[in-house]
DRENMARTI-272773 format. One record per residue: residue in one letter; x, y, z of N, C-alpha, C in turn. Coordinates in steps of 0.001 Angstrom, whole numbers, padded with zeros to 6 digits, always signed. Example, Ala and Ser with C-alpha at 12.3 -4.5 7.8 and 13.67 -1.06 7.14 Angstrom:
! DRENMARTI-272773
A+013190-005690+007800+012300-004500+007800+013200-003300+007800/S+012850-002250+007080+013670-001060+007140+012900+000030+007870/
END
This chain:
! DRENMARTI-272773
X+000852-001170+000000+000000+000000+000000+000901+001236+000000/X+000531+002253-000759+001371+003450-000815+001116+004354+000398/X+002044+005278+000618+002014+006125+001808+000738+006948+001924/X+000268+007491+000823-000933+008326+000884-002146+007525+001348/X-002256+006276+000905-003377+005433+001341-003252+005082+002824/X-002026+004857+003285-001825+004588+004713-002244+005814+005523/X-001845+006983+005069-002215+008217+005774-003730+008402+005769/X-004380+008061+004663-005850+008135+004614-006476+007234+005670/X-005869+006062+005901-006380+005165+006948-006263+005815+008325/X-005164+006517+008566-005031+007233+009839-006099+008315+009958/X-006321+009045+008899-007331+010099+008931-008724+009514+009157/X-008966+008314+008651-010255+007645+008836-010320+006962+010208/X-009217+007017+010970-009098+006396+012287-009316+004885+012220/X-008862+004296+011129-008959+002856+010924-007774+002161+011587/X-008055+001104+012341-006978+000356+012981-006074-000319+011946/X-006548-000469+010724-005726-001030+009652-004528-000138+009336/X-004595+001129+009731-003480+002045+009476-002209+001517+010135/X-002332+001047+011349-001160+000559+012070-000654-000745+011450/X-001560-001647+011115-001111-002914+010517-000474-002686+009151/X-001008-001766+008367-000404-001453+007065+000944-000759+007235/X+001054+000095+008236+002335+000742+008528+003361-000313+008909/X+002937-001262+009740+003848-002317+010173+004272-003205+009004/X+003335-003518+008119+003683-004334+006954+004748-003659+006105/X+004584-002349+005917+005481-001640+005016+006788-001207+005688/X+006709-000772+006943+007883-000175+007579+008340-000884+008858/X+007625-001892+009301+007939-002547+010566+009346-003099+010649/X+009805-003757+009584+011140-004356+009586+012214-003277+009760/X+012091-002181+009024+013066-001091+009142+013007-000443+010521/X+011806-000289+011054+011650+000297+012389+012340-000568+013433/X+012098-001863+013369+012688-002779+014344+014222-002796+014235/X+014728-002780+013007+016182-002797+012814+016808-001511+013366/X+016196-000372+013094+016723+000895+013600+016679+000922+015120/X+015559+000510+015695+015438+000491+017160+016450-000466+017775/X+016631-001624+017173+017571-002610+017697+019011-002113+017610/X+019350-001400+016545+020702-000839+016419+021007+000125+017549/X+020001+000832+018000+020203+001817+019061+020072+001186+020440/X+019062+000351+020622+018741-000168+021950+019472-001458+022317/X+019844-002259+021315+020542-003519+021544+019731-004501+022399/X+018414-004401+022320+017541-005299+023071+016273-005530+022253/X+015964-006794+021986+014760-007124+021211+013502-006591+021900/X+013417-006818+023203+012234-006399+023952+012069-004875+023920/X+013143-004150+024167+013084-002690+024126+012783-002189+022715/X+013318-002882+021718+013063-002487+020340+011581-002632+020001/X+010993-003722+020440+009568-003935+020180+008733-002864+020887/X+009105-002520+022104+008406-001456+022831+008554-000126+022096/X+009735+000134+021584+009990+001363+020838+009110+001443+019594/X+009008+000350+018863+008192+000324+017650+006722+000527+018010/X+006265-000117+019070+004878+000079+019504+004621+001531+019898/X+005579+002143+020609+005447+003562+020966+005425+004439+019719/X+006186+004042+018710+006196+004786+017446+004812+004763+016805/X+004202+003586+016771+002868+003480+016174+001843+004286+016966/X+001994+004309+018284+001084+005111+019112+001269+006595+018806/X+002523+007004+018669+002772+008416+018366+002220+008775+016982/X+002390+007873+016015+001823+008114+014684+000310+008294+014771/X-000330+007402+015537-001787+007457+015701-002214+008810+016283/X-001387+009350+017177-001733+010604+017838-001435+011850+017007/X-000506+011766+016055-000166+012966+015279-000773+012981+013877/X-001249+011818+013411-001926+011774+012104-003394+011443+012374/X-004357+012232+012107-004268+013642+011785-003885+014468+013012/X-003569+015691+012905-003736+016606+011788-002583+016593+010786/X-001406+016098+011195-000287+016123+010259-000506+015133+009128/X+000049+015469+007985+000009+014590+006813+001440+014475+006296/X+002254+013661+006990+003685+013626+006698+004028+012830+005439/X+004616+013510+004492+005138+012845+003302+006553+013363+003095/X+007535+012555+002971+007473+011107+002880+007255+010471+004256/X+006399+009511+004296+006027+008854+005538+007205+008101+006140/X+007999+007464+005319+009135+006674+005810+010073+007521+006654/X+010479+008664+006163+011400+009530+006901+010785+009981+008223/X+009510+010289+008199+008794+010713+009398+008793+009600+010443/X+008478+008395+010011+008432+007244+010916+009818+006947+011479/X+010829+006945+010623+012179+006597+011078+012716+007636+012064/X+012364+008882+011873+012786+009912+012830+012124+009674+014182/X+010848+009309+014177+010153+009017+015430+010796+007826+016131/X+011043+006751+015382+011666+005552+015967+012995+005919+016610/X+013809+006630+015885+015137+006992+016378+015036+007843+017638/X+014171+008846+017630+014033+009724+018798+013524+008961+020017/X+012547+008084+019814+012032+007291+020935+013123+006367+021463/X+013867+005735+020572+014933+004824+021004+016006+005567+021794/X+016403+006727+021330+017411+007511+022049+016878+007938+023408/X+015612+008337+023466+015010+008686+024755+014999+007478+025694/X+014746+006294+025153+014747+005082+025981+016144+004804+026524/X+017158+004995+025699+018534+004777+026151+018839+005704+027318/X+018474+006951+027187+018707+007913+028269+017960+007488+029528/X+016742+007044+029346+015889+006680+030475+016385+005424+031179/X+016939+004493+030472+017331+003209+031048+018774+003144+031506/X+019410+004258+031712+020801+004261+032153+021684+003647+031068/X+022170+004495+030221+022884+004073+029018+024055+003140+029299/X+024761+003317+030360+025941+002485+030627+025551+001021+030803/X+024456+000742+031529+024056-000641+031762+023626-001331+030481/X+023158-000585+029505+022639-001183+028283+023543-000947+027083/X+024821-000780+027301+025754-000617+026191+025950+000817+025767/X+025714+001749+026670+025791+003161+026350+027158+003643+025931/X+028188+002911+026305+029520+003344+025898+029641+003402+024383/X+028808+002630+023676+028807+002662+022214+028397+004058+021728/X+027399+004650+022383+026934+005976+021982+027975+007020+022340/X+028600+006851+023500+029654+007779+023890+030776+007763+022859/X+031134+006579+022381+032201+006472+021384+031815+007204+020106/X+030570+007023+019664+030120+007698+018444+030150+009209+018628/X+029659+009690+019772+029668+011129+020019+031094+011661+020160/X+031966+010887+020824+033347+011323+020974+034038+011469+019622/X+033754+010554+018693+034347+010634+017365+033922+011925+016668/X+032665+012311+016859+032160+013521+016207+032573+014802+016923/X+033062+014687+018150+033364+015878+018944+034436+016749+018306/X+035257+016165+017426+036292+016940+016762+035725+017896+015717/X+034506+017608+015242+033986+018445+014163+032637+019080+014471/X+032030+018764+015602+030800+019439+016023+030945+019810+017492/X+030134+020724+017982+030242+021134+019384+030002+019971+020344/X+030255+020200+021615+030085+019153+022623+028659+018642+022642/X+028461+017456+023228+027146+016811+023257+026079+017720+023816/X+026390+018435+024886+025404+019326+025478+025002+020416+024485/X+025994+020923+023752+025720+021966+022778+025150+021408+021478/X+025444+020124+021175+024912+019537+019954+023397+019538+019993/X+022828+019179+021139+021374+019148+021249+020793+020533+020953/X+021420+021577+021509+020948+022934+021259+021216+023341+019809/X+022432+023047+019327+022805+023460+017982+021992+022729+016921/X+021700+021442+017180+020948+020663+016207+019545+021204+016038/X+019043+021890+017072+017705+022474+016973+017699+023689+016064/X+018843+024255+015850+018889+025424+014982+018904+024979+013534/X+018192+025670+012729+018092+025318+011318+019439+025445+010614/X+020286+026350+011076+021558+026581+010400+022457+025348+010417/X+022680+024774+011595+023553+023606+011676+022970+022435+010901/X+021685+022217+011059+021030+021127+010337+021181+021302+008832/X+020945+022508+008361+021054+022774+006927+022480+022571+006433/X+023452+022993+007224+024845+022851+006810+025262+021382+006770/X+024836+020608+007741+025176+019179+007739+024502+018489+006561/X+023251+018839+006281+022567+018253+005124+023276+018643+003828/X+023721+019886+003757+024463+020328+002574+025755+019529+002440/X+026451+019324+003558+027683+018542+003546+027399+017111+003081/X+026369+016497+003608+026035+015123+003216+025760+015041+001719/X+025235+016096+001156+024983+016129-000276+026251+016130-001113/X+027381+016447-000502+028647+016460-001238+029320+015086-001232/X+028848+014177-000411+029487+012868-000272+029005+011888-001327/X+029850+010925-001626+029421+009831-002502+028371+009006-001758/X+027644+008210-002508+026593+007378-001901+027154+006479-000811/X+028299+005840-001075+028886+004924-000099+029331+005660+001169/X+030004+006789+001009+030468+007542+002174+029295+008063+002997/X+028261+008509+002319+027068+008983+003021+026419+007841+003801/X+026316+006664+003181+025724+005507+003860+026525+005139+005098/X+027844+005095+004965+028707+004749+006103+028517+005766+007226/X+028542+007037+006887+028400+008108+007880+027052+008012+008596/X+025981+007847+007837+024648+007780+008441+024441+006493+009241/X+025011+005398+008772+024885+004153+009528+025546+004303+010902/X+026657+005006+010945+027378+005175+012211+026717+006214+013105/X+026412+007379+012564+026004+008492+013407+024499+008736+013444/X+023738+008106+012587+022283+008196+012656+021720+006920+013264/X+022188+005772+012791+021665+004486+013258+022505+003866+014362/X+023636+004469+014703+024513+003996+015769+024994+002563+015560/X+025217+002192+014315+025762+000869+014030+027248+000873+014365/X+027755-000280+014788+029181-000397+015060+029939-000483+013739/X+031251-000294+013811+032092-000403+012618+031943-001796+012010/X+031940-002818+012863+031808-004200+012379+030468-004413+011676/X+029399-003864+012230+028076-004010+011613+028010-003311+010259/X+028609-002131+010179+028632-001401+008910+029403-002196+007869/X+030570-002694+008249+031400-003463+007324+030651-004688+006820/X+030018-005393+007724+029263-006590+007344+028086-006230+006441/X+027369-005190+006798+026197-004765+006034+026562-004358+004615/X+027702-003694+004456+028108-003198+003134+029066-004135+002407/X+029514-005184+003091+030427-006141+002463+031809-005564+002200/X+032280-004724+003136+033609-004130+003013+034379-004388+004306/X+035654-004104+004305+036480-004325+005480+036282-003266+006551/X+036512-003669+007795+036382-002731+008906+037367-001578+008781/X+038569-001861+008286+039556-000785+008150+039075+000272+007162/X+038399-000156+006099+037861+000808+005138+036795+001681+005799/X+035957+001065+006630+034925+001827+007335+035575+002846+008259/X+036572+002421+009027+037247+003323+009960+037905+004491+009243/X+038603+004201+008163+039289+005257+007410+038267+006215+006792/X+037195+005660+006238+036151+006501+005632+035529+007416+006678/X+035234+006879+007851+034649+007700+008915+035606+008796+009357/X+036875+008442+009527+037871+009422+009961+037988+010556+008927/X+038096+010197+007665+038240+011220+006617+036972+012051+006475/X+035826+011421+006618+034560+012143+006493+034384+013114+007654/X+034768+012704+008863+034691+013621+010006+035594+014834+009781/X+036792+014588+009257+037709+015691+008993+037133+016637+007933/X+036552+016064+006885+035921+016893+005849+034750+017685+006422/X+033970+017054+007308+032844+017752+007941+033356+018916+008774/X+034419+018685+009525+034999+019753+010342+035433+020922+009462/X+036148+020626+008394+036605+021673+007482+035417+022385+006835/X+034414+021623+006439+033231+022194+005798+032517+023156+006750/X+032309+022721+007997+031614+023566+008963+032413+024821+009290/X+033740+024678+009418+034583+025849+009667+034499+026828+008515/X+034520+026303+007290+034412+027148+006099+033088+027886+006054/X+032036+027237+006548+030695+027830+006547+030481+028750+007743/X+031492+028869+008594+031396+029790+009728+030748+029215+010970/X+030630+027905+011047+030078+027280+012246+031203+027163+013268/X+031008+027756+014433+032039+027734+015470+032033+026375+016150/X+033217+025758+016215+033344+024438+016812+033805+024510+018244/
END
């Protein structure tokens, strides 16, 4: 079923909206939640919370593309769950490592949350991502959007871990240079 028809089901308040959403996007939602949460049970709870949030915001919103809207909700809920469940006990050092890697080219974690809310930083990062090749963009987003480990990225893309590490290092350096050139204070 296409996205517009799924959204129509939400507007009609049909319970089929959730089942159709799950058929089309459930696998991706679960994979994204699992990459962040590292727990099947928590991932399932995250996906269920995502569907509840969708039910509550559609209507009045009519989000297109629906996939991007859903994946952003899943990711935000999963990150909130990590914070809520004491990140260290549930593998939080993985997130610290990802943030530490980015600290060379973006402001500190406390400031990232504030800076990310500003349209300027978001627009500049999106512009930077547009300059990357498809493979480099995928590697970067898998690491810093989906919080996949280097090993998971390598396995998923069928490349060596060293290539992933080098690509991430070079991409972070390019991002730092790009942001400095655009006048973003680091």
